[in-house]
N, CA, C and O of each residue as an XYZ file, in Angstrom:
268
protein
N       0.811     -1.197      0.000
C       0.000      0.000      0.000
C       0.858      1.266      0.000
O       0.486      2.275     -0.599
N       1.992      1.206      0.667
C       2.880      2.351      0.720
C       3.429      2.687     -0.666
O       3.649      3.855     -0.986
N       3.644      1.676     -1.471
C       4.151      1.884     -2.825
C       3.141      2.649     -3.669
O       3.518      3.523     -4.451
N       1.870      2.328     -3.517
C       0.822      3.015     -4.271
C       0.755      4.484     -3.870
O       0.627      5.355     -4.731
N       0.841      4.765     -2.578
C       0.809      6.151     -2.116
C       2.026      6.931     -2.612
O       1.913      8.103     -2.970
N       3.163      6.291     -2.632
C       4.372      6.938     -3.137
C       4.235      7.240     -4.630
O       4.642      8.306     -5.090
N       3.669      6.313     -5.374
C       3.451      6.529     -6.811
C       2.483      7.680     -7.038
O       2.702      8.508     -7.922
N       1.421      7.741     -6.256
C       0.459      8.846     -6.386
C       1.116     10.180     -6.072
O       0.855     11.180     -6.741
N       1.970     10.193     -5.053
C       2.697     11.415     -4.708
C       3.562     11.872     -5.877
O       3.603     13.059     -6.203
N       4.244     10.933     -6.496
C       5.101     11.275     -7.645
C       4.290     11.812     -8.814
O       4.708     12.751     -9.490
N       3.137     11.217     -9.045
C       2.271     11.690    -10.129
C       1.810     13.106     -9.843
O       1.844     13.963    -10.727
N       1.378     13.359     -8.615
C       0.941     14.703     -8.236
C       2.073     15.715     -8.376
O       1.857     16.826     -8.860
N       3.264     15.342     -7.962
C       4.409     16.246     -8.082
C       4.740     16.516     -9.546
O       5.076     17.641     -9.915
N       4.646     15.495    -10.365
C       4.892     15.660    -11.788
C       3.878     16.619    -12.414
O       4.236     17.461    -13.238
N       2.621     16.484    -12.018
C       1.587     17.388    -12.529
C       1.841     18.823    -12.082
O       1.648     19.753    -12.865
N       2.267     19.016    -10.847
C       2.599     20.357    -10.372
C       3.766     20.948    -11.148
O       3.769     22.136    -11.469
N       4.751     20.120    -11.445
C       5.886     20.587    -12.241
C       5.435     21.020    -13.632
O       5.889     22.041    -14.150
N       4.544     20.241    -14.230
C       4.017     20.594    -15.552
C       3.253     21.911    -15.513
O       3.381     22.738    -16.416
N       2.455     22.102    -14.456
C       1.690     23.340    -14.310
C       2.634     24.530    -14.242
O       2.374     25.565    -14.854
N       3.732     24.390    -13.500
C       4.719     25.470    -13.403
C       5.360     25.770    -14.756
O       5.569     26.935    -15.096
N       5.670     24.745    -15.519
C       6.260     24.943    -16.848
C       5.254     25.642    -17.763
O       5.610     26.577    -18.480
N       3.995     25.188    -17.737
C       2.970     25.833    -18.553
C       2.784     27.288    -18.154
O       2.537     28.141    -19.007
N       2.900     27.577    -16.866
C       2.763     28.954    -16.394
C       3.856     29.840    -16.982
O       3.583     30.956    -17.424
N       5.082     29.347    -16.985
C       6.188     30.102    -17.572
C       5.985     30.290    -19.076
O       6.229     31.371    -19.611
N       5.537     29.228    -19.751
C       5.291     29.320    -21.182
C       4.162     30.301    -21.487
O       4.211     31.024    -22.482
N       3.156     30.321    -20.634
C       2.028     31.229    -20.815
C       2.468     32.685    -20.672
O       2.046     33.548    -21.441
N       3.308     32.946    -19.695
C       3.829     34.308    -19.507
C       4.627     34.749    -20.731
O       4.487     35.881    -21.194
N       5.462     33.854    -21.252
C       6.255     34.185    -22.442
C       5.360     34.448    -23.653
O       5.606     35.387    -24.410
N       4.337     33.636    -23.839
C       3.425     33.825    -24.975
C       2.667     35.137    -24.853
O       2.436     35.817    -25.853
N       2.279     35.497    -23.636
C       1.581     36.763    -23.438
C       2.505     37.946    -23.676
O       2.071     38.965    -24.214
N       3.767     37.832    -23.287
C       4.727     38.912    -23.518
C       4.983     39.113    -25.004
O       5.199     40.237    -25.458
N       4.958     38.025    -25.755
C       5.164     38.109    -27.203
C       3.873     38.481    -27.928
O       3.863     38.637    -29.149
N       2.788     38.622    -27.174
C       1.464     38.938    -27.704
C       1.001     37.886    -28.712
O       0.388     38.211    -29.728
N       1.304     36.632    -28.415
C       0.903     35.503    -29.245
C      -0.332     34.861    -28.612
O      -0.229     33.924    -27.820
N      -1.497     35.387    -28.978
C      -2.745     34.966    -28.329
C      -3.112     33.525    -28.635
O      -3.611     32.816    -27.761
N      -2.877     33.088    -29.839
C      -3.228     31.711    -30.205
C      -2.399     30.707    -29.397
O      -2.930     29.723    -28.881
N      -1.114     30.964    -29.295
C      -0.243     30.100    -28.499
C      -0.646     30.147    -27.024
O      -0.653     29.118    -26.349
N      -0.980     31.333    -26.528
C      -1.402     31.480    -25.133
C      -2.669     30.679    -24.861
O      -2.799     30.069    -23.800
N      -3.599     30.674    -25.803
C      -4.829     29.891    -25.634
C      -4.539     28.396    -25.556
O      -5.115     27.687    -24.731
N      -3.651     27.927    -26.413
C      -3.297     26.503    -26.404
C      -2.634     26.117    -25.074
O      -2.956     25.088    -24.481
N      -1.722     26.945    -24.633
C      -1.027     26.662    -23.374
C      -1.998     26.719    -22.207
O      -1.928     25.894    -21.297
N      -2.907     27.695    -22.229
C      -3.895     27.807    -21.156
C      -4.768     26.565    -21.077
O      -5.073     26.081    -19.987
N      -5.169     26.050    -22.236
C      -5.988     24.838    -22.251
C      -5.206     23.644    -21.688
O      -5.739     22.866    -20.897
N      -3.954     23.506    -22.096
C      -3.111     22.436    -21.551
C      -2.951     22.574    -20.035
O      -3.020     21.592    -19.296
N      -2.738     23.810    -19.593
C      -2.555     24.043    -18.169
C      -3.837     23.741    -17.391
O      -3.779     23.139    -16.319
N      -4.981     24.147    -17.914
C      -6.231     23.895    -17.192
C      -6.546     22.399    -17.134
O      -7.050     21.916    -16.120
N      -6.258     21.665    -18.201
C      -6.444     20.215    -18.172
C      -5.526     19.561    -17.145
O      -5.929     18.641    -16.434
N      -4.303     20.040    -17.076
C      -3.348     19.500    -16.116
C      -3.773     19.842    -14.685
O      -3.633     19.018    -13.780
N      -4.290     21.053    -14.483
C      -4.802     21.432    -13.163
C      -5.945     20.518    -12.737
O      -6.013     20.087    -11.585
N      -6.833     20.231    -13.666
C      -7.954     19.338    -13.375
C      -7.443     17.958    -12.957
O      -7.928     17.378    -11.985
N      -6.474     17.445    -13.689
C      -5.892     16.147    -13.343
C      -5.195     16.201    -11.980
O      -5.231     15.233    -11.221
N      -4.561     17.339    -11.676
C      -3.894     17.498    -10.390
C      -4.879     17.503     -9.234
O      -4.623     16.902     -8.191
N      -5.995     18.177     -9.417
C      -7.028     18.191     -8.382
C      -7.586     16.791     -8.188
O      -7.785     16.338     -7.061
N      -7.832     16.125     -9.283
C      -8.353     14.760     -9.223
C      -7.366     13.840     -8.498
O      -7.771     13.027     -7.666
N      -6.107     13.964     -8.804
C      -5.056     13.151     -8.185
C      -4.968     13.436     -6.696
O      -4.839     12.511     -5.894
N      -5.036     14.704     -6.320
C      -4.936     15.090     -4.917
C      -6.110     14.554     -4.117
O      -5.929     14.061     -3.003
N      -7.303     14.644     -4.668
C      -8.493     14.158     -3.963
C      -8.418     12.647     -3.792
O      -8.734     12.132     -2.719
N      -8.011     11.941     -4.818
C      -7.887     10.485     -4.732
C      -6.813     10.113     -3.719
O      -6.978      9.155     -2.964
N      -5.717     10.862     -3.696
C      -4.622     10.568     -2.780
C      -5.064     10.722     -1.327
O      -4.568     10.015     -0.450
N      -5.976     11.625     -1.073
C      -6.438     11.834      0.304
C      -7.538     10.865      0.692
O      -8.057     10.940      1.806
N      -7.901      9.962     -0.195
C      -8.829      8.908      0.156
C     -10.287      9.246     -0.064
O     -11.157      8.497      0.380
N     -10.581     10.330     -0.724
C     -11.966     10.689     -1.004
C     -12.325     10.215     -2.395
O     -11.468     10.109     -3.273
N     -13.577      9.936     -2.584
C     -14.001      9.548     -3.919
C     -14.204     10.800     -4.754
O     -14.519     11.863     -4.220
N     -14.030     10.680     -6.030
C     -14.153     11.809     -6.939
C     -14.950     11.358     -8.147
O     -14.563     10.418     -8.841
N     -16.047     12.018     -8.392
C     -16.876     11.675     -9.539
C     -16.799     12.807    -10.555
O     -16.924     13.980    -10.203
N     -16.595     12.452    -11.795
C     -16.580     13.455    -12.836
C     -17.995     13.792    -13.241
O     -18.881     12.939    -13.207
N     -18.205     15.023    -13.619
C     -19.531     15.467    -14.013
C     -19.715     15.277    -15.493
O     -20.777     15.593    -16.029
């Protein structure tokens, strides 16, 4: 059971790292005034955030139902 919790922790950390990278990319796209690229990055970041929330809730032992 400890192995599963450790794996979930790693997945959550990986998702947080991705969110941080997307945040930096989003700032760069906005500075370059590249709206299309910013939209794509924002969508990727929001999907990753959703997965991160889902992962965190599951890790804490609560059930999570998608709508």
